[in-house]
C-alpha positions as a Markdown table, in Angstrom:
| # | Residue | x | y | z |
|---|---|---|---|---|
| 1 | Unk | 80.3 | 113.8 | 81.2 |
| 2 | Unk | 81.9 | 114.1 | 84.6 |
| 3 | Unk | 84.7 | 116.2 | 83.1 |
| 4 | Unk | 82.1 | 118.5 | 81.6 |
| 5 | Unk | 80.4 | 119.0 | 85.0 |
| 6 | Unk | 83.8 | 119.7 | 86.6 |
| 7 | Unk | 84.6 | 122.3 | 84.0 |
| 8 | Unk | 81.3 | 124.1 | 84.5 |
| 9 | Unk | 81.9 | 124.2 | 88.3 |
| 10 | Unk | 85.4 | 125.6 | 87.9 |
| 11 | Unk | 84.1 | 128.3 | 85.5 |
| 12 | Unk | 81.3 | 129.1 | 88.0 |
| 13 | Unk | 83.8 | 129.4 | 90.9 |
| 14 | Unk | 86.1 | 131.6 | 88.8 |
| 15 | Unk | 83.3 | 133.9 | 87.8 |
| 16 | Unk | 82.0 | 134.1 | 91.4 |
| 17 | Unk | 85.5 | 135.1 | 92.6 |
| 18 | Unk | 85.8 | 137.8 | 89.9 |
| 19 | Unk | 82.3 | 139.1 | 90.8 |
| 20 | Unk | 83.3 | 139.3 | 94.5 |
| 21 | Unk | 86.3 | 141.4 | 93.4 |
| 22 | Unk | 83.8 | 143.9 | 91.8 |
| 23 | Unk | 84.8 | 143.4 | 88.2 |
| 24 | Unk | 82.3 | 144.1 | 85.4 |
| 25 | Unk | 80.7 | 141.4 | 83.2 |
| 26 | Unk | 82.7 | 142.5 | 80.2 |
| 27 | Unk | 86.0 | 142.3 | 82.1 |
| 28 | Unk | 85.3 | 138.9 | 83.5 |
| 29 | Unk | 84.2 | 137.6 | 80.1 |
| 30 | Unk | 87.4 | 138.7 | 78.5 |
| 31 | Unk | 89.7 | 137.6 | 81.2 |
| 32 | Unk | 88.2 | 134.1 | 81.7 |
| 33 | Unk | 87.2 | 133.5 | 78.1 |
| 34 | Unk | 83.6 | 132.8 | 78.9 |
| 35 | Unk | 80.4 | 134.1 | 77.4 |
| 36 | Unk | 79.2 | 137.4 | 78.8 |
| 37 | Unk | 75.7 | 136.0 | 79.1 |
| 38 | Unk | 77.1 | 133.2 | 81.3 |
| 39 | Unk | 78.7 | 135.8 | 83.6 |
| 40 | Unk | 75.4 | 137.8 | 83.7 |
| 41 | Unk | 73.5 | 134.6 | 84.5 |
| 42 | Unk | 75.8 | 133.7 | 87.5 |
| 43 | Unk | 75.5 | 137.3 | 88.8 |
| 44 | Unk | 71.7 | 137.0 | 88.7 |
| 45 | Unk | 71.8 | 133.7 | 90.5 |
| 46 | Unk | 74.0 | 135.1 | 93.2 |
| 47 | Unk | 71.6 | 138.0 | 93.7 |
| 48 | Unk | 68.5 | 135.7 | 93.7 |
| 49 | Unk | 70.1 | 133.4 | 96.3 |
| 50 | Unk | 71.1 | 136.1 | 98.7 |
| 51 | Unk | 74.8 | 135.7 | 97.8 |
| 52 | Unk | 74.8 | 132.0 | 98.6 |
| 53 | Unk | 78.1 | 131.1 | 96.9 |
| 54 | Unk | 78.0 | 127.4 | 97.6 |
| 55 | Unk | 74.6 | 126.8 | 96.1 |
| 56 | Unk | 75.3 | 128.8 | 92.9 |
| 57 | Unk | 78.8 | 127.3 | 92.4 |
| 58 | Unk | 77.5 | 123.7 | 92.6 |
| 59 | Unk | 74.5 | 124.1 | 90.4 |
| 60 | Unk | 74.4 | 121.5 | 87.6 |
| 61 | Unk | 73.7 | 122.3 | 84.0 |
| 62 | Unk | 70.1 | 121.8 | 82.9 |
| 63 | Unk | 69.1 | 120.2 | 86.2 |
| 64 | Unk | 66.2 | 122.5 | 86.7 |
| 65 | Unk | 65.0 | 122.0 | 83.2 |
| 66 | Unk | 65.2 | 118.2 | 83.4 |
| 67 | Unk | 63.2 | 118.1 | 86.7 |
| 68 | Unk | 60.6 | 120.4 | 85.2 |
| 69 | Unk | 60.1 | 118.3 | 82.0 |
| 70 | Unk | 60.0 | 114.9 | 83.7 |
| 71 | Unk | 56.7 | 114.4 | 85.4 |
| 72 | Unk | 55.6 | 111.6 | 87.7 |
| 73 | Unk | 52.5 | 110.8 | 85.6 |
| 74 | Unk | 52.2 | 110.5 | 81.8 |
| 75 | Unk | 51.6 | 113.9 | 80.3 |
| 76 | Unk | 51.2 | 115.0 | 76.7 |
| 77 | Unk | 54.1 | 117.1 | 75.5 |
| 78 | Unk | 51.5 | 119.5 | 73.9 |
| 79 | Unk | 50.1 | 120.3 | 77.4 |
| 80 | Unk | 53.5 | 121.1 | 79.0 |
| 81 | Unk | 53.7 | 124.6 | 77.4 |
| 82 | Unk | 50.2 | 125.6 | 78.7 |
| 83 | Unk | 51.1 | 124.5 | 82.3 |
| 84 | Unk | 54.3 | 126.4 | 82.2 |
| 85 | Unk | 53.1 | 129.4 | 80.3 |
| 86 | Unk | 55.7 | 129.1 | 77.6 |
| 87 | Unk | 55.5 | 128.4 | 73.8 |
| 88 | Unk | 55.5 | 124.9 | 72.4 |
| 89 | Unk | 58.8 | 125.7 | 70.6 |
| 90 | Unk | 60.5 | 126.4 | 73.9 |
| 91 | Unk | 59.5 | 123.0 | 75.3 |
| 92 | Unk | 60.6 | 121.2 | 72.1 |
| 93 | Unk | 63.9 | 123.1 | 72.1 |
| 94 | Unk | 64.5 | 122.2 | 75.8 |
| 95 | Unk | 63.7 | 118.6 | 75.2 |
| 96 | Unk | 65.6 | 118.0 | 71.9 |
| 97 | Unk | 68.4 | 120.6 | 72.0 |
| 98 | Unk | 69.2 | 121.4 | 75.7 |
| 99 | Unk | 68.4 | 118.0 | 77.3 |
| 100 | Unk | 69.2 | 116.0 | 74.1 |
| 101 | Unk | 66.3 | 113.7 | 74.9 |
| 102 | Unk | 64.8 | 111.3 | 72.3 |
| 103 | Unk | 61.4 | 109.8 | 72.2 |
| 104 | Unk | 61.3 | 106.0 | 72.7 |
| 105 | Unk | 58.4 | 103.4 | 72.7 |
| 106 | Unk | 57.6 | 102.0 | 76.1 |
| 107 | Unk | 59.2 | 98.6 | 76.6 |
| 108 | Unk | 57.2 | 95.5 | 77.2 |
| 109 | Unk | 58.3 | 92.6 | 79.3 |
| 110 | Unk | 57.2 | 89.8 | 81.6 |
| 111 | Unk | 56.7 | 90.6 | 85.2 |
| 112 | Unk | 59.8 | 89.7 | 87.2 |
| 113 | Unk | 60.0 | 89.6 | 91.0 |
| 114 | Unk | 63.3 | 90.0 | 92.9 |
| 115 | Unk | 63.4 | 86.2 | 93.3 |
| 116 | Unk | 62.9 | 85.7 | 89.5 |
| 117 | Unk | 65.8 | 88.1 | 88.7 |
| 118 | Unk | 68.0 | 86.2 | 91.2 |
| 119 | Unk | 67.1 | 82.8 | 89.6 |
| 120 | Unk | 67.7 | 84.3 | 86.1 |
| 121 | Unk | 71.2 | 85.4 | 87.1 |
| 122 | Unk | 72.1 | 82.1 | 88.8 |
| 123 | Unk | 70.9 | 79.9 | 85.9 |
| 124 | Unk | 72.3 | 82.2 | 83.3 |
| 125 | Unk | 75.7 | 81.7 | 84.8 |
| 126 | Unk | 75.2 | 77.9 | 84.8 |
| 127 | Unk | 74.1 | 78.0 | 81.2 |
| 128 | Unk | 77.0 | 80.2 | 80.2 |
| 129 | Unk | 79.5 | 77.8 | 81.9 |
| 130 | Unk | 77.9 | 74.9 | 79.9 |
| 131 | Unk | 78.4 | 76.8 | 76.7 |
| 132 | Unk | 82.0 | 77.7 | 77.5 |
| 133 | Unk | 82.9 | 74.1 | 78.4 |
| 134 | Unk | 81.1 | 71.8 | 75.9 |
| 135 | Unk | 81.4 | 68.0 | 76.2 |
| 136 | Unk | 83.2 | 67.9 | 72.8 |
| 137 | Unk | 84.4 | 70.5 | 70.3 |
| 138 | Unk | 81.8 | 71.5 | 67.7 |
| 139 | Unk | 78.9 | 70.1 | 69.8 |
| 140 | Unk | 75.6 | 70.4 | 67.8 |
| 141 | Unk | 73.3 | 72.6 | 69.8 |
| 142 | Unk | 69.6 | 71.9 | 69.0 |
| 143 | Unk | 67.0 | 74.5 | 70.1 |
| 144 | Unk | 63.2 | 74.0 | 70.0 |
| 145 | Unk | 60.0 | 75.8 | 71.0 |
| 146 | Unk | 56.3 | 75.9 | 70.3 |
| 147 | Unk | 54.4 | 78.7 | 68.6 |
| 148 | Unk | 50.7 | 79.4 | 67.8 |
| 149 | Unk | 50.0 | 80.9 | 64.3 |
| 150 | Unk | 46.6 | 82.2 | 63.2 |
| 151 | Unk | 45.2 | 82.8 | 59.8 |
| 152 | Unk | 44.9 | 86.7 | 60.0 |
| 153 | Unk | 47.2 | 89.1 | 58.3 |
| 154 | Unk | 49.9 | 90.6 | 60.6 |
| 155 | Unk | 51.2 | 94.1 | 60.3 |
| 156 | Unk | 53.6 | 96.3 | 62.2 |
| 157 | Unk | 51.7 | 99.6 | 63.0 |
| 158 | Unk | 55.0 | 101.5 | 63.3 |
| 159 | Unk | 56.8 | 100.3 | 60.2 |
| 160 | Unk | 54.1 | 99.2 | 57.7 |
| 161 | Unk | 53.0 | 102.5 | 56.0 |
| 162 | Unk | 50.8 | 103.4 | 53.0 |
| 163 | Unk | 51.8 | 106.3 | 50.8 |
| 164 | Unk | 48.8 | 108.3 | 49.3 |
| 165 | Unk | 47.3 | 111.8 | 49.2 |
| 166 | Unk | 44.0 | 110.9 | 50.7 |
| 167 | Unk | 43.8 | 108.9 | 53.9 |
| 168 | Unk | 40.6 | 107.2 | 52.7 |
| 169 | Unk | 42.7 | 105.4 | 50.1 |
| 170 | Unk | 44.7 | 103.5 | 52.8 |
| 171 | Unk | 43.9 | 99.8 | 52.8 |
| 172 | Unk | 42.2 | 98.1 | 55.7 |
| 173 | Unk | 43.8 | 95.1 | 57.4 |
| 174 | Unk | 40.9 | 92.9 | 58.3 |
| 175 | Unk | 40.9 | 90.8 | 61.5 |
| 176 | Unk | 38.4 | 88.0 | 62.3 |
| 177 | Unk | 36.9 | 87.8 | 65.7 |
| 178 | Unk | 38.0 | 84.2 | 66.3 |
| 179 | Unk | 40.7 | 83.3 | 63.8 |
| 180 | Unk | 41.6 | 79.7 | 63.3 |
| 181 | Unk | 44.9 | 78.8 | 64.9 |
| 182 | Unk | 47.5 | 76.1 | 64.6 |
| 183 | Unk | 50.2 | 75.2 | 67.1 |
| 184 | Unk | 53.6 | 74.0 | 65.8 |
| 185 | Unk | 56.9 | 72.6 | 67.1 |
| 186 | Unk | 59.9 | 74.2 | 65.6 |
| 187 | Unk | 63.5 | 73.0 | 65.9 |
| 188 | Unk | 66.7 | 74.6 | 64.7 |
| 189 | Unk | 70.4 | 74.1 | 65.3 |
| 190 | Unk | 73.5 | 76.3 | 65.7 |
| 191 | Unk | 74.7 | 74.8 | 62.3 |
| 192 | Unk | 71.6 | 76.0 | 60.4 |
| 193 | Unk | 69.5 | 72.8 | 60.4 |
| 194 | Unk | 65.7 | 73.4 | 60.4 |
| 195 | Unk | 63.3 | 70.6 | 61.1 |
| 196 | Unk | 60.1 | 70.6 | 59.0 |
| 197 | Unk | 57.5 | 72.0 | 61.4 |
| 198 | Unk | 55.4 | 69.6 | 63.4 |
| 199 | Unk | 51.7 | 70.6 | 63.6 |
| 200 | Unk | 49.9 | 69.5 | 66.8 |
| 201 | Unk | 46.4 | 68.2 | 66.4 |
| 202 | Unk | 43.7 | 70.8 | 66.8 |
| 203 | Unk | 42.5 | 71.0 | 70.4 |
| 204 | Unk | 45.3 | 68.7 | 71.7 |
| 205 | Unk | 46.2 | 69.5 | 75.3 |
| 206 | Unk | 50.0 | 69.3 | 75.2 |
| 207 | Unk | 50.7 | 67.7 | 78.6 |
| 208 | Unk | 53.7 | 65.6 | 79.5 |
| 209 | Unk | 52.3 | 62.4 | 77.8 |
| 210 | Unk | 51.5 | 64.2 | 74.5 |
| 211 | Unk | 54.8 | 66.0 | 74.6 |
| 212 | Unk | 56.8 | 62.8 | 75.2 |
| 213 | Unk | 55.0 | 61.1 | 72.3 |
| 214 | Unk | 56.1 | 63.9 | 70.0 |
| 215 | Unk | 59.7 | 63.6 | 71.2 |
| 216 | Unk | 59.6 | 59.8 | 70.5 |
| 217 | Unk | 57.9 | 59.9 | 67.1 |
| 218 | Unk | 59.0 | 63.2 | 65.6 |
| 219 | Unk | 61.9 | 64.9 | 67.2 |
| 220 | Unk | 64.2 | 61.9 | 68.0 |
| 221 | Unk | 63.9 | 60.4 | 64.5 |
| 222 | Unk | 64.8 | 63.7 | 62.9 |
| 223 | Unk | 67.8 | 64.2 | 65.3 |
| 224 | Unk | 69.1 | 60.7 | 64.3 |
| 225 | Unk | 68.9 | 61.6 | 60.6 |
| 226 | Unk | 70.7 | 64.9 | 61.1 |
| 227 | Unk | 73.3 | 63.9 | 63.6 |
| 228 | Unk | 73.6 | 60.1 | 63.4 |
| 229 | Unk | 75.9 | 58.9 | 66.2 |
| 230 | Unk | 77.4 | 62.3 | 66.8 |
| 231 | Unk | 77.1 | 64.2 | 70.1 |
| 232 | Unk | 74.4 | 66.9 | 70.5 |
| 233 | Unk | 72.6 | 68.9 | 73.2 |
| 234 | Unk | 68.9 | 69.6 | 73.1 |
| 235 | Unk | 67.8 | 72.9 | 74.6 |
| 236 | Unk | 64.3 | 73.6 | 75.9 |
| 237 | Unk | 62.6 | 76.1 | 78.2 |
| 238 | Unk | 60.9 | 75.4 | 81.5 |
| 239 | Unk | 57.3 | 74.9 | 80.2 |
| 240 | Unk | 55.3 | 72.5 | 82.5 |
| 241 | Unk | 55.3 | 69.7 | 79.9 |
| 242 | Unk | 59.0 | 70.2 | 79.4 |
| 243 | Unk | 60.1 | 69.9 | 83.0 |
| 244 | Unk | 57.7 | 67.1 | 84.0 |
| 245 | Unk | 59.4 | 64.2 | 85.6 |
| 246 | Unk | 58.2 | 61.7 | 82.9 |
| 247 | Unk | 59.6 | 64.0 | 80.2 |
| 248 | Unk | 62.9 | 64.4 | 81.9 |
| 249 | Unk | 63.3 | 60.7 | 82.6 |
| 250 | Unk | 62.6 | 59.9 | 78.9 |
| 251 | Unk | 65.1 | 62.5 | 77.7 |
| 252 | Unk | 67.8 | 61.3 | 80.1 |
| 253 | Unk | 67.4 | 57.7 | 78.8 |
| 254 | Unk | 67.0 | 58.4 | 75.0 |
| 255 | Unk | 68.9 | 61.6 | 74.2 |
| 256 | Unk | 72.6 | 62.3 | 74.2 |
| 257 | Unk | 72.3 | 65.4 | 76.4 |
| 258 | Unk | 69.7 | 68.1 | 77.2 |
| 259 | Unk | 69.2 | 71.3 | 79.2 |
| 260 | Unk | 67.5 | 70.4 | 82.5 |
| 261 | Unk | 65.0 | 72.8 | 84.1 |
| 262 | Unk | 67.6 | 74.0 | 86.7 |
| 263 | Unk | 69.7 | 75.4 | 83.8 |
| 264 | Unk | 67.2 | 77.5 | 81.9 |
| 265 | Unk | 66.6 | 81.0 | 83.3 |
| 266 | Unk | 63.0 | 81.7 | 84.1 |
| 267 | Unk | 60.9 | 84.3 | 82.2 |
| 268 | Unk | 63.5 | 84.4 | 79.4 |
| 269 | Unk | 61.9 | 84.1 | 76.0 |
| 270 | Unk | 64.4 | 86.7 | 74.8 |
| 271 | Unk | 67.2 | 84.1 | 75.1 |
| 272 | Unk | 65.7 | 81.5 | 72.8 |
| 273 | Unk | 66.7 | 82.1 | 69.1 |
| 274 | Unk | 63.3 | 80.9 | 68.0 |
| 275 | Unk | 61.6 | 83.6 | 70.1 |
| 276 | Unk | 63.9 | 86.5 | 69.3 |
| 277 | Unk | 64.5 | 85.6 | 65.6 |
| 278 | Unk | 62.9 | 82.6 | 64.0 |
| 279 | Unk | 59.2 | 83.2 | 64.9 |
| 280 | Unk | 59.3 | 86.8 | 64.0 |
| 281 | Unk | 60.9 | 86.2 | 60.6 |
| 282 | Unk | 58.5 | 83.4 | 59.8 |
| 283 | Unk | 55.4 | 85.2 | 60.9 |
| 284 | Unk | 56.4 | 88.2 | 58.8 |
| 285 | Unk | 56.4 | 86.1 | 55.7 |
| 286 | Unk | 53.7 | 83.5 | 56.6 |
| 287 | Unk | 51.1 | 86.1 | 57.6 |
| 288 | Unk | 51.9 | 88.7 | 55.0 |
| 289 | Unk | 48.4 | 87.9 | 53.6 |
| 290 | Unk | 45.4 | 86.4 | 55.4 |
| 291 | Unk | 44.7 | 82.7 | 54.8 |
| 292 | Unk | 41.2 | 81.4 | 54.0 |
| 293 | Unk | 42.0 | 77.8 | 55.3 |
| 294 | Unk | 44.2 | 76.2 | 57.8 |
| 295 | Unk | 45.7 | 74.0 | 55.0 |
| 296 | Unk | 46.9 | 77.2 | 53.3 |
| 297 | Unk | 48.4 | 78.5 | 56.5 |
| 298 | Unk | 50.1 | 75.2 | 57.2 |
| 299 | Unk | 51.5 | 74.9 | 53.7 |
| 300 | Unk | 52.9 | 78.5 | 53.9 |
| 301 | Unk | 54.5 | 77.8 | 57.4 |
| 302 | Unk | 56.2 | 74.7 | 56.1 |
| 303 | Unk | 57.5 | 76.5 | 53.0 |
| 304 | Unk | 58.8 | 79.5 | 54.9 |
| 305 | Unk | 60.4 | 77.4 | 57.7 |
| 306 | Unk | 62.2 | 75.0 | 55.3 |
| 307 | Unk | 63.5 | 77.9 | 53.1 |
| 308 | Unk | 65.0 | 80.0 | 55.9 |
| 309 | Unk | 68.3 | 81.6 | 55.2 |
| 310 | Unk | 70.9 | 79.3 | 56.8 |
| 311 | Unk | 73.6 | 82.0 | 57.3 |
| 312 | Unk | 71.1 | 84.3 | 59.1 |
| 313 | Unk | 70.0 | 81.5 | 61.3 |
| 314 | Unk | 73.5 | 80.6 | 62.3 |
| 315 | Unk | 74.2 | 84.2 | 63.2 |
| 316 | Unk | 71.1 | 84.4 | 65.3 |
| 317 | Unk | 72.1 | 81.3 | 67.2 |
| 318 | Unk | 75.5 | 82.8 | 67.8 |
| 319 | Unk | 73.8 | 85.7 | 69.6 |
| 320 | Unk | 72.4 | 83.2 | 72.1 |
| 321 | Unk | 75.6 | 83.4 | 74.2 |
| 322 | Unk | 75.8 | 87.2 | 73.9 |
| 323 | Unk | 72.3 | 87.4 | 75.3 |
| 324 | Unk | 73.2 | 85.2 | 78.3 |
| 325 | Unk | 76.2 | 87.4 | 79.0 |
| 326 | Unk | 73.9 | 90.4 | 78.8 |
| 327 | Unk | 71.5 | 88.9 | 81.4 |
| 328 | Unk | 74.5 | 88.3 | 83.7 |
| 329 | Unk | 75.7 | 91.9 | 83.2 |
| 330 | Unk | 72.2 | 93.1 | 84.0 |
| 331 | Unk | 72.2 | 91.0 | 87.2 |
| 332 | Unk | 69.1 | 89.1 | 85.9 |
| 333 | Unk | 67.1 | 92.1 | 84.9 |
| 334 | Unk | 65.7 | 93.0 | 81.5 |
| 335 | Unk | 68.2 | 93.1 | 78.6 |
| 336 | Unk | 65.9 | 94.7 | 75.9 |
C-alpha cells in the first residue's frame, strides 16, 4: 500500500513538472505513460489550488471520497446520494469499487476499561506461560463453565432462511414470554472428554457453598474416573463463586492443580472453549425445536453433550492457546 502511494506521488510530481514546462496533456500522457485523464485531472487541481504545487503533489488517492462517505453518526446509505446530489449508483460504486469497502455487522463485546485491558494483558501472559511450561508432558487440561438453557427455539436471523414465493408462507418462530430455564455445569478436556451435564436445582443460588458441594459430589468423582492418579489442571473463570476463598481452599486441598483467579484474564468469555465453541454447538442442536417440558430439554441437552464430535472438540481446545496469544498481540483489547 505504501509503495502504491509513493508511485502516485511520483507520477503527480512528474506530471506537474511537465505541465510547468508547458507541454500538452497528450504529450505528457505519451511521454510518462499515464492516462490522459490523469494529466487533465492534475492540471485542473493545479488551477483550482492557485498553482499550489505542494498540495496537489501530496494529495492521496480517494482521500476526499473516503472522508465524504464516512460520517460521524450512523446514516443510511440510501440517504447519502440525496445529501450529495448524486445518484445512488455513484455512491455504491464509490464504496464498493473505489474505496473497496465491505459491509460488516457491528461487533458486540463486554465493556472494558483501560484497567481491564491492562489486567487482561498481564494475566494472559501468565496463562500463556503456564501453557508453555506444564508440570508434566501431556498434562490433562480440564475446562468447565455454567450455561443457562431455555425451552424456546433458537434461530440465527442472518443465516436461517426460508425459501418461498410468498412471504406469508414463512414459518413463525414462537417465543414464550417467560420460558422455563435450566442451568447446567459442563466440563470438557483437551483430550476430548465430556462430562455428562450436571443440572442445578431450579432456583438454586449458586454461591460458594453450593458450588463447592458440586465440586465435591459431581466434578471430583468424574475427574477421578477419567484421570485416575494422573496429573491434571482444572481451568475456571473468575465468577464470584469460583474465586471465593472457601472454594479456592477446597480446590487447593483436593485437586491436583487449578487455575487461580490471578491467572484468568477478566472479561474474557471468548477464551473459554465452552463459550466460543461448546455452548454454541449444543444450543444449535438442543434448541432446534421448542421443548414443551423441562424434562425434554434436559434429555436433549444430555444427548447432545455426550454425543459431541471428539475431534472437533480437541481442535477447539487447541485454539485456546491461539486466542491467548491474540489477546497479548492486541495488548488486552478485543480479539473478535
